[in-house]
Every structure is written in C-alpha cells, then in structure tokens.
N, CA, C and O atoms as a printed pandas DataFrame, in Angstrom:
     atom_number atom_name residue_name chain_id  residue_number  x_coord  y_coord  z_coord
0              1         N          MET        A               1   63.166  -15.481   31.522
1              2        CA          MET        A               1   63.693  -14.580   30.312
2              3         C          MET        A               1   63.863  -15.695   29.394
3              4         O          MET        A               1   64.873  -16.385   29.526
4              5         N          ASP        A               2   62.899  -16.013   28.351
5              6        CA          ASP        A               2   63.067  -17.113   27.159
6              7         C          ASP        A               2   64.199  -16.944   26.219
7              8         O          ASP        A               2   64.436  -15.743   26.093
8              9         N          GLU        A               3   65.046  -17.739   25.458
9             10        CA          GLU        A               3   66.074  -17.535   24.735
10            11         C          GLU        A               3   66.009  -16.320   23.703
11            12         O          GLU        A               3   66.912  -15.486   23.633
12            13         N          VAL        A               4   64.595  -16.284   22.720
13            14        CA          VAL        A               4   64.691  -15.380   22.406
14            15         C          VAL        A               4   64.785  -14.000   22.722
15            16         O          VAL        A               4   65.370  -13.195   21.999
16            17         N          GLU        A               5   64.045  -13.620   24.124
17            18        CA          GLU        A               5   64.466  -12.358   24.521
18            19         C          GLU        A               5   65.493  -12.087   25.137
19            20         O          GLU        A               5   65.588  -10.905   25.469
20            21         N          LYS        A               6   66.778  -13.133   25.577
21            22        CA          LYS        A               6   67.931  -12.541   25.649
22            23         C          LYS        A               6   68.507  -11.776   24.614
23            24         O          LYS        A               6   69.065  -10.684   24.713
24            25         N          VAL        A               7   68.274  -12.610   23.399
25            26        CA          VAL        A               7   68.794  -11.894   21.913
26            27         C          VAL        A               7   68.444  -10.483   22.000
27            28         O          VAL        A               7   69.094   -9.438   21.978
28            29         N          LEU        A               8   67.189  -10.789   22.109
29            30        CA          LEU        A               8   66.397   -9.202   21.824
30            31         C          LEU        A               8   67.022   -8.034   23.079
31            32         O          LEU        A               8   67.414   -6.899   22.809
32            33         N          ALA        A               9   66.994   -8.576   24.308
33            34        CA          ALA        A               9   67.526   -7.434   25.248
34            35         C          ALA        A               9   68.768   -6.870   25.107
35            36         O          ALA        A               9   69.063   -5.817   25.673
36            37         N          ALA        A              10   69.691   -7.617   24.241
37            38        CA          ALA        A              10   70.900   -6.690   24.357
38            39         C          ALA        A              10   70.843   -5.627   23.257
39            40         O          ALA        A              10   71.725   -4.768   23.247
40            41         N          ARG        A              11   69.556   -5.609   22.017
41            42        CA          ARG        A              11   69.511   -4.907   21.180
42            43         C          ARG        A              11   68.692   -3.530   21.444
43            44         O          ARG        A              11   67.760   -3.451   22.243
44            45         N          ALA        A              12   69.074   -2.689   20.823
45            46        CA          ALA        A              12   68.200   -1.153   20.901
46            47         C          ALA        A              12   66.827   -1.406   21.026
47            48         O          ALA        A              12   66.466   -2.419   20.428
48            49         N          PRO        A              13   65.875   -0.734   21.678
49            50        CA          PRO        A              13   64.913   -0.987   21.887
50            51         C          PRO        A              13   63.855   -1.177   20.404
51            52         O          PRO        A              13   63.048   -2.094   20.253
52            53         N          GLY        A              14   64.126   -0.030   19.390
53            54        CA          GLY        A              14   63.305    0.037   18.450
54            55         C          GLY        A              14   63.706   -1.325   17.529
55            56         O          GLY        A              14   62.784   -2.025   17.110
56            57         N          ILE        A              15   65.286   -1.725   17.188
57            58        CA          ILE        A              15   65.733   -3.011   16.565
58            59         C          ILE        A              15   64.972   -4.479   16.989
59            60         O          ILE        A              15   64.560   -5.357   16.231
60            61         N          ALA        A              16   64.931   -4.409   18.813
61            62        CA          ALA        A              16   64.452   -5.367   19.112
62            63         C          ALA        A              16   62.719   -5.425   18.769
63            64         O          ALA        A              16   62.165   -6.486   18.481
64            65         N          ALA        A              17   62.052   -4.219   18.846
65            66        CA          ALA        A              17   60.670   -4.658   18.257
66            67         C          ALA        A              17   60.488   -5.073   16.921
67            68         O          ALA        A              17   59.674   -5.939   16.600
68            69         N          LEU        A              18   61.328   -4.396   16.030
69            70        CA          LEU        A              18   61.287   -5.121   14.978
70            71         C          LEU        A              18   61.731   -6.474   14.397
71            72         O          LEU        A              18   61.298   -6.992   13.368
72            73         N          ALA        A              19   62.834   -7.045   15.378
73            74        CA          ALA        A              19   62.822   -8.188   15.120
74            75         C          ALA        A              19   61.888   -9.130   15.740
75            76         O          ALA        A              19   61.549  -10.141   15.125
76            77         N          ARG        A              20   61.430   -8.863   16.957
77            78        CA          ARG        A              20   59.839   -9.266   17.432
78            79         C          ARG        A              20   58.937   -9.517   16.726
79            80         O          ARG        A              20   58.275  -10.535   16.929
80            81         N          ARG        A              21   58.608   -8.531   15.535
81            82        CA          ARG        A              21   57.436   -8.620   14.668
82            83         C          ARG        A              21   58.024   -9.658   13.451
83            84         O          ARG        A              21   57.257  -10.436   12.885
84            85         N          ALA        A              22   59.383   -9.585   13.132
85            86        CA          ALA        A              22   60.100  -10.374   12.281
86            87         C          ALA        A              22   59.737  -12.076   12.449
87            88         O          ALA        A              22   59.474  -12.886   11.560
88            89         N          CYS        A              23   59.847  -12.312   14.192
89            90        CA          CYS        A              23   59.533  -13.603   14.676
90            91         C          CYS        A              23   58.281  -14.055   14.279
91            92         O          CYS        A              23   58.086  -15.081   13.627
92            93         N          THR        A              24   57.241  -13.101   14.769
93            94        CA          THR        A              24   55.914  -13.516   14.833
94            95         C          THR        A              24   55.206  -13.436   13.222
95            96         O          THR        A              24   54.073  -13.897   13.088
96            97         N          LEU        A              25   55.850  -12.894   12.136
97            98        CA          LEU        A              25   55.915  -13.347   11.267
98            99         C          LEU        A              25   56.363  -14.695   10.595
99           100         O          LEU        A              25   55.786  -15.232    9.650
100          101         N          ALA        A              26   57.434  -15.132   11.208
101          102        CA          ALA        A              26   57.869  -16.464   10.466
102          103         C          ALA        A              26   57.035  -17.389   11.259
103          104         O          ALA        A              26   56.880  -18.477   10.705
104          105         N          LEU        A              27   56.473  -17.257   12.372
105          106        CA          LEU        A              27   55.729  -18.229   13.265
106          107         C          LEU        A              27   54.468  -18.118   12.648
107          108         O          LEU        A              27   53.687  -19.068   12.698
108          109         N          ASP        A              28   54.119  -16.854   11.953
109          110        CA          ASP        A              28   52.372  -16.915   11.382
110          111         C          ASP        A              28   52.902  -17.743   10.164
111          112         O          ASP        A              28   52.243  -18.777   10.054
112          113         N          VAL        A              29   53.780  -17.635    9.310
113          114        CA          VAL        A              29   54.075  -18.566    7.959
114          115         C          VAL        A              29   54.231  -19.806    7.974
115          116         O          VAL        A              29   53.985  -20.624    7.088
116          117         N          PHE        A              30   54.850  -20.023    9.501
117          118        CA          PHE        A              30   55.270  -21.513    9.655
118          119         C          PHE        A              30   55.173  -21.691   10.932
119          120         O          PHE        A              30   56.119  -21.529   11.703
120          121         N          PRO        A              31   53.736  -22.126   11.357
121          122        CA          PRO        A              31   53.529  -22.133   12.995
122          123         C          PRO        A              31   54.061  -23.330   13.439
123          124         O          PRO        A              31   54.185  -23.305   14.663
124          125         N          ASP        A              32   54.480  -24.523   12.862
125          126        CA          ASP        A              32   55.146  -25.673   13.658
126          127         C          ASP        A              32   56.386  -25.432   13.426
127          128         O          ASP        A              32   56.872  -26.448   12.930
128          129         N          ALA        A              33   57.224  -24.539   13.537
129          130        CA          ALA        A              33   58.517  -23.958   13.639
130          131         C          ALA        A              33   59.161  -24.590   15.230
131          132         O          ALA        A              33   58.657  -24.351   16.327
132          133         N          VAL        A              34   59.971  -25.147   15.059
133          134        CA          VAL        A              34   60.963  -25.185   16.679
134          135         C          VAL        A              34   61.760  -23.526   16.468
135          136         O          VAL        A              34   62.305  -23.120   15.442
136          137         N          VAL        A              35   61.630  -22.904   17.580
137          138        CA          VAL        A              35   62.740  -21.775   17.640
138          139         C          VAL        A              35   63.526  -22.016   18.447
139          140         O          VAL        A              35   63.183  -22.454   19.545
140          141         N          THR        A              36   64.808  -21.791   18.117
141          142        CA          THR        A              36   65.886  -21.937   18.850
142          143         C          THR        A              36   66.562  -20.646   18.545
143          144         O          THR        A              36   66.198  -19.970   17.583
144          145         N          ALA        A              37   67.770  -20.194   19.522
145          146        CA          ALA        A              37   68.276  -18.974   19.737
146          147         C          ALA        A              37   69.735  -19.122   20.162
147          148         O          ALA        A              37   70.011  -19.899   21.076
148          149         N          ASP        A              38   70.835  -18.300   19.444
149          150        CA          ASP        A              38   72.058  -18.365   20.469
150          151         C          ASP        A              38   72.274  -17.053   20.795
151          152         O          ASP        A              38   71.283  -16.351   20.993
152          153         N          ALA        A              39   73.464  -16.540   20.898
153          154        CA          ALA        A              39   73.572  -15.015   21.333
154          155         C          ALA        A              39   73.289  -13.969   20.061
155          156         O          ALA        A              39   73.209  -12.744   20.157
156          157         N          ASP        A              40   73.176  -14.662   19.003
157          158        CA          ASP        A              40   72.866  -13.314   17.975
158          159         C          ASP        A              40   71.792  -13.734   17.064
159          160         O          ASP        A              40   71.453  -12.937   16.189
160          161         N          ASN        A              41   71.309  -14.684   17.135
161          162        CA          ASN        A              41   70.148  -15.068   16.037
162          163         C          ASN        A              41   69.537  -16.014   16.749
163          164         O          ASN        A              41   69.885  -16.811   17.619
164          165         N          ILE        A              42   68.138  -15.642   15.956
165          166        CA          ILE        A              42   66.925  -16.632   16.317
166          167         C          ILE        A              42   66.329  -17.350   15.105
167          168         O          ILE        A              42   65.696  -16.771   14.221
168          169         N          GLY        A              43   66.596  -18.720   15.142
169          170        CA          GLY        A              43   66.233  -20.023   13.985
170          171         C          GLY        A              43   64.824  -20.366   14.333
171          172         O          GLY        A              43   64.328  -20.429   15.458
172          173         N          PHE        A              44   64.102  -20.640   12.836
173          174        CA          PHE        A              44   63.015  -21.375   12.812
174          175         C          PHE        A              44   63.335  -22.199   11.870
175          176         O          PHE        A              44   63.982  -21.843   10.885
176          177         N          GLY        A              45   62.821  -23.676   12.111
177          178        CA          GLY        A              45   63.235  -24.609   11.694
178          179         C          GLY        A              45   62.235  -25.864   11.815
179          180         O          GLY        A              45   61.152  -25.665   12.365
180          181         N          ALA        A              46   62.538  -27.121   11.339
181          182        CA          ALA        A              46   61.828  -28.415   11.473
182          183         C          ALA        A              46   62.310  -28.850   12.270
183          184         O          ALA        A              46   61.888  -29.991   12.457
184          185         N          GLY        A              47   63.239  -28.487   13.106
185          186        CA          GLY        A              47   63.690  -29.228   14.067
186          187         C          GLY        A              47   65.103  -28.525   14.611
187          188         O          GLY        A              47   65.707  -27.746   13.875
188          189         N          ARG        A              48   65.516  -28.799   15.740
189          190        CA          ARG        A              48   66.764  -28.374   16.212
190          191         C          ARG        A              48   68.046  -28.606   15.296
191          192         O          ARG        A              48   68.181  -29.682   14.712
192          193         N          GLY        A              49   68.812  -27.775   15.199
193          194        CA          GLY        A              49   69.874  -27.929   14.375
194          195         C          GLY        A              49   69.954  -27.292   12.826
195          196         O          GLY        A              49   68.884  -27.077   12.255
196          197         N          TYR        A              50   71.228  -26.985   12.135
197          198        CA          TYR        A              50   71.086  -26.331   10.993
198          199         C          TYR        A              50   70.170  -27.171    9.762
199          200         O          TYR        A              50   69.329  -26.521    9.142
200          201         N          ARG        A              51   70.357  -28.490    9.477
201          202        CA          ARG        A              51   69.702  -28.902    8.147
202          203         C          ARG        A              51   68.220  -28.646    8.515
203          204         O          ARG        A              51   67.644  -28.177    7.533
204          205         N          GLY        A              52   67.533  -28.765    9.406
205          206        CA          GLY        A              52   65.901  -28.053    9.101
206          207         C          GLY        A              52   65.874  -26.660    9.230
207          208         O          GLY        A              52   64.756  -26.205    9.472
208          209         N          LEU        A              53   66.696  -25.937    9.147
209          210        CA          LEU        A              53   66.581  -24.500    9.424
210          211         C          LEU        A              53   65.905  -23.955    8.086
211          212         O          LEU        A              53   66.345  -24.148    6.953
212          213         N          VAL        A              54   64.642  -23.167    8.454
213          214        CA          VAL        A              54   63.897  -22.140    7.530
214          215         C          VAL        A              54   64.376  -20.643    7.151
215          216         O          VAL        A              54   64.585  -20.034    6.102
216          217         N          PHE        A              55   64.439  -20.380    8.421
217          218        CA          PHE        A              55   64.453  -18.704    8.782
218          219         C          PHE        A              55   65.377  -18.481   10.127
219          220         O          PHE        A              55   65.500  -19.198   11.120
220          221         N          VAL        A              56   66.038  -17.095    9.753
221          222        CA          VAL        A              56   67.146  -16.939   10.937
222          223         C          VAL        A              56   66.557  -15.210   11.022
223          224         O          VAL        A              56   66.321  -14.515   10.033
224          225         N          VAL        A              57   66.458  -14.923   11.991
225          226        CA          VAL        A              57   66.326  -13.539   11.961
226          227         C          VAL        A              57   67.667  -13.237   13.065
227          228         O          VAL        A              57   67.991  -13.973   13.997
228          229         N          THR        A              58   68.217  -12.157   12.730
229          230        CA          THR        A              58   69.356  -11.539   13.426
230          231         C          THR        A              58   69.197   -9.979   13.335
231          232         O          THR        A              58   69.144   -9.323   12.295
232          233         N          PRO        A              59   69.117   -9.420   14.885
233          234        CA          PRO        A              59   69.172   -8.318   14.850
234          235         C          PRO        A              59   70.479   -7.570   14.707
235          236         O          PRO        A              59   71.494   -7.884   15.329
236          237         N          GLN        A              60   70.383   -6.374   13.696
237          238        CA          GLN        A              60   71.706   -5.748   13.480
238          239         C          GLN        A              60   72.019   -4.021   14.199
239          240         O          GLN        A              60   71.066   -3.792   14.945
240          241         N          ARG        A              61   72.283   -3.697   14.199
241          242        CA          ARG        A              61   72.736   -2.152   14.689
242          243         C          ARG        A              61   71.381   -1.468   13.810
243          244         O          ARG        A              61   70.305   -1.115   14.292
244          245         N          ALA        A              62   71.727   -1.423   12.670
245          246        CA          ALA        A              62   70.572   -0.346   11.871
246          247         C          ALA        A              62   69.581   -1.323   11.374
247          248         O          ALA        A              62   68.675   -0.657   10.872
248          249         N          HIS        A              63   69.385   -2.264   11.298
249          250        CA          HIS        A              63   68.084   -3.364   10.838
250          251         C          HIS        A              63   68.221   -4.515   11.099
251          252         O          HIS        A              63   69.317   -4.910   11.498
252          253         N          VAL        A              64   67.069   -5.445   10.937
253          254        CA          VAL        A              64   67.069   -7.223   10.924
254          255         C          VAL        A              64   67.403   -7.511   10.018
255          256         O          VAL        A              64   67.087   -6.782    9.078
256          257         N          THR        A              65   68.124   -8.564    9.770
257          258        CA          THR        A              65   68.318   -9.596    8.798
258          259         C          THR        A              65   67.431  -10.644    8.889
259          260         O          THR        A              65   67.322  -11.130   10.015
260          261         N          LEU        A              66   66.713  -11.162    7.934
261          262        CA          LEU        A              66   65.793  -12.324    8.171
262          263         C          LEU        A              66   66.419  -13.303    6.809
263          264         O          LEU        A              66   66.319  -13.177    5.589
264          265         N          GLY        A              67   66.975  -14.133    7.537
265          266        CA          GLY        A              67   67.784  -14.971    6.558
266          267         C          GLY        A              67   66.851  -16.305    6.146
267          268         O          GLY        A              67   66.008  -16.848    6.862
268          269         N          ILE        A              68   67.246  -16.673    4.789
269          270        CA          ILE        A              68   66.092  -17.479    4.304
270          271         C          ILE        A              68   67.009  -18.859    3.619
271          272         O          ILE        A              68   67.559  -18.909    2.519
272          273         N          ALA        A              69   66.950  -19.803    4.577
273          274        CA          ALA        A              69   67.771  -21.346    4.117
274          275         C          ALA        A              69   66.976  -21.563    2.684
275          276         O          ALA        A              69   65.792  -21.456    2.366
276          277         N          ARG        A              70   68.454  -21.997    1.807
277          278        CA          ARG        A              70   68.149  -22.156    0.566
278          279         C          ARG        A              70   67.377  -21.143   -0.107
279          280         O          ARG        A              70   66.580  -21.696   -0.866
280          281         N          GLY        A              71   67.289  -19.969   -0.140
281          282        CA          GLY        A              71   66.469  -18.789   -0.955
282          283         C          GLY        A              71   67.082  -18.643   -2.119
283          284         O          GLY        A              71   66.590  -17.860   -2.932
284          285         N          VAL        A              72   68.135  -19.278   -2.402
285          286        CA          VAL        A              72   68.552  -19.215   -3.892
286          287         C          VAL        A              72   67.810  -19.643   -4.848
287          288         O          VAL        A              72   67.680  -19.165   -5.975
288          289         N          GLY        A              73   67.212  -20.752   -4.291
289          290        CA          GLY        A              73   66.261  -21.660   -5.072
290          291         C          GLY        A              73   64.659  -21.228   -5.349
291          292         O          GLY        A              73   63.799  -21.853   -5.970
292          293         N          LEU        A              74   64.588  -20.156   -4.783
293          294        CA          LEU        A              74   62.818  -19.630   -4.470
294          295         C          LEU        A              74   62.532  -18.626   -5.431
295          296         O          LEU        A              74   63.421  -17.940   -5.935
296          297         N          PRO        A              75   61.353  -18.514   -5.701
297          298        CA          PRO        A              75   60.924  -17.164   -6.884
298          299         C          PRO        A              75   61.082  -15.774   -5.979
299          300         O          PRO        A              75   60.845  -15.698   -4.773
300          301         N          ASP        A              76   61.485  -14.819   -6.742
301          302        CA          ASP        A              76   61.568  -13.834   -6.190
302          303         C          ASP        A              76   61.411  -12.544   -6.891
303          304         O          ASP        A              76   62.252  -11.645   -6.878
304          305         N          PRO        A              77   59.914  -12.509   -7.699
305          306        CA          PRO        A              77   59.653  -11.402   -8.722
306          307         C          PRO        A              77   59.950  -10.074   -8.086
307          308         O          PRO        A              77   60.184   -9.159   -8.875
308          309         N          ALA        A              78   59.983   -9.794   -6.762
309          310        CA          ALA        A              78   60.141   -8.734   -6.302
310          311         C          ALA        A              78   61.373   -7.884   -6.143
311          312         O          ALA        A              78   61.618   -6.684   -6.025
312          313         N          GLY        A              79   62.247   -9.355   -6.206
313          314        CA          GLY        A              79   63.763   -8.455   -5.975
314          315         C          GLY        A              79   64.406   -8.412   -4.617
315          316         O          GLY        A              79   65.515   -7.889   -4.511
316          317         N          LEU        A              80   63.643   -9.050   -3.307
317          318        CA          LEU        A              80   63.888   -8.966   -2.181
318          319         C          LEU        A              80   64.901   -9.397   -1.748
319          320         O          LEU        A              80   65.429   -8.702   -0.880
320          321         N          LEU        A              81   65.540  -10.578   -2.109
321          322        CA          LEU        A              81   66.318  -11.328   -1.942
322          323         C          LEU        A              81   67.907  -10.757   -1.818
323          324         O          LEU        A              81   68.262   -9.986   -2.709
324          325         N          GLU        A              82   68.748  -11.052   -0.902
325          326        CA          GLU        A              82   70.306  -10.398   -1.131
326          327         C          GLU        A              82   71.181  -11.538   -0.658
327          328         O          GLU        A              82   70.908  -12.484    0.081
328          329         N          GLY        A              83   72.060  -11.278   -1.141
329          330        CA          GLY        A              83   73.362  -12.061   -1.055
330          331         C          GLY        A              83   74.012  -13.028   -2.015
331          332         O          GLY        A              83   73.305  -13.334   -2.975
332          333         N          ALA        A              84   75.231  -13.579   -1.955
333          334        CA          ALA        A              84   75.955  -13.971   -3.078
334          335         C          ALA        A              84   76.246  -15.479   -2.700
335          336         O          ALA        A              84   77.095  -16.078   -3.360
336          337         N          GLY        A              85   75.599  -16.109   -1.691
337          338        CA          GLY        A              85   75.985  -17.260   -1.454
338          339         C          GLY        A              85   75.569  -18.241   -2.260
339          340         O          GLY        A              85   74.672  -17.989   -3.065
340          341         N          LYS        A              86   76.136  -19.529   -2.195
341          342        CA          LYS        A              86   75.588  -20.443   -3.184
342          343         C          LYS        A              86   74.456  -21.073   -2.990
343          344         O          LYS        A              86   74.025  -21.880   -3.813
344          345         N          VAL        A              87   73.634  -20.681   -1.499
345          346        CA          VAL        A              87   72.573  -21.551   -1.019
346          347         C          VAL        A              87   71.538  -20.965   -0.327
347          348         O          VAL        A              87   70.354  -21.255   -0.495
348          349         N          HIS        A              88   72.046  -19.973    0.610
349          350        CA          HIS        A              88   71.140  -18.931    1.479
350          351         C          HIS        A              88   71.008  -17.409    0.972
351          352         O          HIS        A              88   71.905  -16.957    0.261
352          353         N          ARG        A              89   69.974  -16.662    1.304
353          354        CA          ARG        A              89   69.997  -15.704    0.906
354          355         C          ARG        A              89   68.895  -14.891    1.992
355          356         O          ARG        A              89   68.013  -15.441    2.652
356          357         N          HIS        A              90   69.178  -13.638    1.966
357          358        CA          HIS        A              90   68.492  -12.728    3.235
358          359         C          HIS        A              90   67.832  -11.530    2.624
359          360         O          HIS        A              90   68.006  -11.068    1.497
360          361         N          VAL        A              91   66.941  -11.063    3.704
361          362        CA          VAL        A              91   66.228   -9.859    3.420
362          363         C          VAL        A              91   66.477   -8.824    4.485
363          364         O          VAL        A              91   66.252   -9.097    5.664
364          365         N          LYS        A              92   66.890   -7.757    4.150
365          366        CA          LYS        A              92   66.874   -6.537    5.092
366          367         C          LYS        A              92   65.672   -5.672    5.429
367          368         O          LYS        A              92   65.002   -4.988    4.655
368          369         N          ILE        A              93   65.523   -5.848    6.813
369          370        CA          ILE        A              93   64.210   -5.180    7.276
370          371         C          ILE        A              93   64.255   -4.158    7.854
371          372         O          ILE        A              93   64.494   -4.216    9.060
372          373         N          ARG        A              94   64.056   -2.910    7.255
373          374        CA          ARG        A              94   64.710   -1.631    7.895
374          375         C          ARG        A              94   63.469   -0.794    8.613
375          376         O          ARG        A              94   63.595    0.286    9.190
376          377         N          GLY        A              95   62.251   -1.542    8.444
377          378        CA          GLY        A              95   61.117   -0.791    9.097
378          379         C          GLY        A              95   59.690   -1.544    9.253
379          380         O          GLY        A              95   59.567   -2.166    8.198
380          381         N          GLU        A              96   58.860   -1.722    9.843
381          382        CA          GLU        A              96   57.662   -1.922    9.960
382          383         C          GLU        A              96   57.047   -2.420    8.682
383          384         O          GLU        A              96   56.679   -3.590    8.576
384          385         N          ALA        A              97   56.916   -1.411    7.566
385          386        CA          ALA        A              97   56.525   -1.662    6.314
386          387         C          ALA        A              97   57.075   -2.786    5.743
387          388         O          ALA        A              97   56.306   -3.654    5.329
388          389         N          ASP        A              98   58.626   -2.974    5.613
389          390        CA          ASP        A              98   58.920   -3.935    4.795
390          391         C          ASP        A              98   58.413   -5.211    5.550
391          392         O          ASP        A              98   58.486   -6.158    4.767
392          393         N          LEU        A              99   58.046   -5.506    6.472
393          394        CA          LEU        A              99   57.550   -6.501    7.168
394          395         C          LEU        A              99   55.953   -6.706    6.646
395          396         O          LEU        A              99   55.453   -7.831    6.645
396          397         N          ASP        A             100   55.396   -5.821    6.319
397          398        CA          ASP        A             100   53.961   -5.631    5.765
398          399         C          ASP        A             100   54.136   -6.404    3.931
399          400         O          ASP        A             100   53.247   -7.038    3.362
400          401         N          ARG        A             101   55.124   -6.177    3.527
401          402        CA          ARG        A             101   54.674   -6.588    2.274
402          403         C          ARG        A             101   54.533   -8.088    1.592
403          404         O          ARG        A             101   55.432   -8.928    1.583
404          405         N          PRO        A             102   53.447   -8.220    1.123
405          406        CA          PRO        A             102   52.445   -8.721    0.704
406          407         C          PRO        A             102   54.063   -9.890   -0.430
407          408         O          PRO        A             102   54.127  -11.082   -0.728
408          409         N          GLU        A             103   54.603   -9.223   -0.573
409          410        CA          GLU        A             103   56.040  -10.142   -1.318
410          411         C          GLU        A             103   56.853  -10.815   -0.513
411          412         O          GLU        A             103   57.497  -11.688   -1.093
412          413         N          LEU        A             104   57.019  -10.720    0.485
413          414        CA          LEU        A             104   57.569  -10.593    2.048
414          415         C          LEU        A             104   57.116  -12.183    2.221
415          416         O          LEU        A             104   57.751  -13.234    2.124
416          417         N          ARG        A             105   55.922  -11.922    2.480
417          418        CA          ARG        A             105   54.819  -13.342    2.844
418          419         C          ARG        A             105   55.038  -14.238    1.646
419          420         O          ARG        A             105   55.425  -15.379    1.896
420          421         N          ALA        A             106   54.881  -13.953    0.593
421          422        CA          ALA        A             106   54.960  -14.546   -0.457
422          423         C          ALA        A             106   56.234  -15.885   -0.427
423          424         O          ALA        A             106   56.226  -17.116   -0.402
424          425         N          LEU        A             107   57.525  -14.498   -0.454
425          426        CA          LEU        A             107   58.538  -15.562   -0.267
426          427         C          LEU        A             107   58.718  -16.242    0.936
427          428         O          LEU        A             107   59.410  -17.259    0.891
428          429         N          MET        A             108   58.218  -15.878    2.054
429          430        CA          MET        A             108   58.570  -16.923    3.268
430          431         C          MET        A             108   57.577  -18.383    2.861
431          432         O          MET        A             108   57.778  -19.590    2.998
432          433         N          VAL        A             109   56.660  -17.725    2.413
433          434        CA          VAL        A             109   55.609  -19.190    2.351
434          435         C          VAL        A             109   56.441  -19.878    1.685
435          436         O          VAL        A             109   57.028  -20.795    2.260
436          437         N          ALA        A             110   56.684  -19.612    0.352
437          438        CA          ALA        A             110   57.521  -20.504   -0.608
438          439         C          ALA        A             110   58.452  -21.313    0.006
439          440         O          ALA        A             110   58.660  -22.491   -0.286
440          441         N          ALA        A             111   59.159  -20.503    1.082
441          442        CA          ALA        A             111   60.345  -20.915    1.755
442          443         C          ALA        A             111   59.932  -22.348    2.518
443          444         O          ALA        A             111   60.633  -23.355    2.411
444          445         N          VAL        A             112   58.825  -22.306    3.223
445          446        CA          VAL        A             112   58.081  -23.282    4.010
446          447         C          VAL        A             112   57.967  -24.200    3.207
447          448         O          VAL        A             112   58.361  -25.339    3.456
448          449         N          SER        A             113   57.350  -23.818    1.996
449          450        CA          SER        A             113   56.674  -25.365    1.306
450          451         C          SER        A             113   58.015  -26.094    1.038
451          452         O          SER        A             113   58.237  -27.238    1.435
452          453         N          ALA        A             114   59.038  -25.209    0.213
453          454        CA          ALA        A             114   60.047  -25.943   -0.098
454          455         C          ALA        A             114   60.835  -26.573    0.795
455          456         O          ALA        A             114   61.557  -27.451    0.322
456          457         N          SER        A             115   60.903  -26.364    2.001
457          458        CA          SER        A             115   61.724  -27.064    3.111
458          459         C          SER        A             115   60.934  -28.243    3.403
459          460         O          SER        A             115   61.628  -29.138    3.887
460          461         N          GLN        A             116   59.405  -28.610    3.234
461          462        CA          GLN        A             116   58.871  -29.558    3.650
462          463         C          GLN        A             116   59.034  -30.939    2.301
463          464         O          GLN        A             116   58.548  -32.053    2.495
C-alpha cells in the first residue's frame, strides 16, 4: 500500500473516494507534481518539502479540504477560496460535483502557473 492509500485507508469510504478524485484532479492539472503524504495530508508540489508545495488534499469527517499554497494571490471570481491566513487558502469539497466545477479547475491551473 503506498503512502496515499495509507492516508485514505483510515477514512470513511465515501470521503476516501472523494479524496482520491481530488488527488486525480490535482495530478491532472499538475502532472509533474511530486506526491507526498503524512498521516493526514496528501501533498502535491514541485519537490519534497513545504517550499514547493502547491496543493494539499486533506480528508476530513464530512468533506475533503483542498489546500492551495499561496492561494491568497490567485484570481477567484467564483469565490471558492476560504480561509483567513496571510498566504494560503482552501476549498471545501463536499461532493463529486464540486470537483467538476470549471472554476475549481481554473483556480488550480492558476495555482500551478503561479508556482512556476
């Protein structure tokens, strides 16, 4: 079992499936990402470590959080980003339809572009 599946194995099946789809989307918009995982988070970045991080998928009890590093500076006309930190923002994914929103994909593409 790889690191990602270890994180997802501890979650409810519906949340694990939603997180798996979020990971697939992250790799779709950032195919060269280095994937890392710890006990609770799955990271997608330019390399190992915090500095190159672009996305973090975190399965919660009732939703999946898609963290976007340096999200505060990204265009978000649909108002998807949440959070009050100085640098990072997140999007709560509550269902499959949230992952299919073109606005989410556009936001993620912008995050990848901004990281390069």
